[in-house]
N, C-alpha and C positions, 0 to 999 in steps of 0.2 A: 637519355638513350640507354638502352640496356648495354652494359659494359661487356657482355659476352658476345656481342656481335662481331663477326669476322668481315674485315674490309680488304679488298684488293685494289691498289692504285697502280695503273700501268704508267711506266715512265716516272717512277717515284724516286729516282736517285738525284734529281736536281730541279731547280726552278719551282714552278707552280706545283708540280706533282710531289716534290719533296715537302713543300709547305703543307699540302693537304695531308700527307702521311703523318707529319709531325702533329698536326692538329688532332687527328684521330687517336694517336698514341696518348696525347695529353688528356683526351677524354676517356681514356682507359679501355679502348677497344683493342681487339687483336688485329694487328695490321700487317699485311704483306705487300710488297711492291715488286713489280717486274722492272728489270733493267737489262739493257744489252751489255752495259759495262758499269763499273762503279757499284756503290752500295747504297741502300736506303738509309734513312736516319736511324739513330739509336732506338732500340725497342721494336724494330720491324724485322720481318723475315724477308730477305731478298732472294728472288728466284730469277733465273735467266730466262728470257723469252724474247723472241723476235715476233712481233704481232702479225707479221705478214705470213707466218708459217703456222697453219692450223695444228699440226702435230706438236709444235713447240708450245703453243698456247695450252693445248690439252695437258701436256706433261707438267707445265707450270701450275695449272689448276690442281692437278692430282697431288702435286707436292705440297701445295698450301692446304688442301683438304686433309691430307694425312697428318700434317703438323698442327693445324689450327682448328679444323672443322669446316663445315660447308660455308662457302662464301655467300654472304647475305647482302653486302654492299659492294658494288663495283664502280670504280671511277675510271672511265676511259680517257686517259690524258696523253698517252704516247702520241707524239706527232713529229713530223719533219717538214722542212721547207726546202724548196728549190726554186728560188725566185728569179724570174726573168720575164721579159715582155713576151706576149703570145707569139709574135713573129719569130722569136728566137727559141721558143720553148720546144724541146725535143719530145718525142713520144715517151722516152724514159723519164724526163722531168715531170711529165704529167702523170704517167702510170704509177711511178714509185710513190709519189706523194699521196695519190688517191688510195693506193694499196695499203699504205700505213695508216693514214688518218681516218679513212672511211672503212676500208676493208678490215683494218686492224680492230676497229670498234665492232664490226660485225662478228668477227671470230671470237673476240673476248666476251661480248654480251651473249652470243648464242650459247657459249659454253657455260657462262654464269647462270643463264636462265633455267638450266636443268635443276640445279639445287634450289633456286628460288621457288620454282613451281612445286617442288616436293615440300618445301617448308611453308608455302603459301605466304611468303613475306620477302620483299626485296626492294632494293633501291638501286636504280641504274642512273648514274650521273655522267653525262657526256661533256667533256671540256671542248667547247667550240672556240670562237673568236669573234670580236666585233667585225673583223674582216669578212666573216661568213655572210653577213647581211649588208654591211656597209660597202664592201668591195674595196679593192686596193690594186692600183696599177702594178703590174709585175707579179701578181699573185693569183692568176686565173686558176691554177691547179690547187693552191692552198685554200683559196676562197670557196671554190666549188666543193672541196672535200669537207670543209667546215660547215657550209650551209646544208650539205647533205645530212649532217647529224640532226638537224631539226626535223626533217621528214622521218628520219629513223626513229627518233624518240616518240614522235606523235603516232606513228604506225604501231610501235611497240606498246604504247599506252592503250591503243584500241584492242590489241591482241591480249594483253596481260593485265589490264586495269582491274579486272574483276577477281584477280587472284592475290590481292594484297601487295602488288608490285607497282611501283611508280617509275617513270622514266622522264628525266628532265635534262635540260641543256643549260650550262653556264657559259656565258660569252664574255670572257675577259677582254679588256682593251689593252692599253700599254701598261705593262707590269715591270717593276724594277727587277730585272734578272741580268745575268751575264750578257745576254744578247742586247738589251737596251743600253746597258752600261758601256758597251763597246761603240755606241754611236757617238759621232762628234758632238761637242757641246751645242753648236749652232743648230744641228739637226734636232737634238733633244728639245731645245727651246722652241723650235718651229712646231714640233708636234704638240708641245704643251699649250701653245697658243690656241690650238683647235679643240682642246679638252676643257669643257666648262669648269671642271674642278681645278684646272690649272696645274695638275701634277700627275705623275704616274702612280699607280697603285702598288702597294706592297703585296707580295705573294700571300701573306697572311690574310689580306682582305678577301681574296678569292677563296682561300681555305675555309674561312668562316661561313661563307655562303654555301659551300659544298657540305660542310658539317651540318648546317641547318637543314638542307634538303634531305640529308640522310636520317634526320631525327623524326621522332613521332609527331612533332609539331607540324611537319610538312606532309603528313600522311594523305592529305586531300589535294595535294598539288601534283599534277602529272601532265606531261606534254607542254610544259612551260619553258620559255626561253628567258633566263634571267641575266641581264647585262651587268657586268661589273666593270664599267668603263668610264666612270666620272661624267657621264652624259654625252660622250663622244658620238655614239650611234643612235641617239634618240629617235624613236619611231621606226627604226629599220627592222 
């Protein structure tokens, strides 16, 4: 992959987003991350952005463009959860999760597409979840927002596929992050029983797939959903 490519990873200060940013840095690309707090990994430019605010997204892009150049690879990773059963889910529980996970992707990708169209080259990679297609009790809001990314990527592929721009979805399963580490041992063991691979993934295993999708090797792949879930969601 050309090392002068510019990458933006949203939510790149921790977890999967941080691992993706680190992978791109290791491959020699120019990497920026958005974060509401905290800093991205060493070698990245961190910009503040709340993806629910179009003006903040625009300002973050402008800052990156001025420092590094036009953004050619965008990884929409920023996401939130507000888990509860549908009967107890408030309007805000639903709206805020969809506004960040799906609406945030819309704002980020819309802004990124301008530069990609000018350069006639781009990679749009949306981080979904096995839950987006498999479903999960207590996550109607999160699951709906993450499955929405599939239709988003496929529609984008039909709009921009002839301009050297691809749009794909990566759907991680259970990943070793602070969130899964906080689960009780018995709960972790129960989850692992349902995963054919018998273990959680490392964030690096997701990052490797994202880096490959951004590479020239994946130029003819668009509108795809690639699970990184150890076989948990097979066929969904």
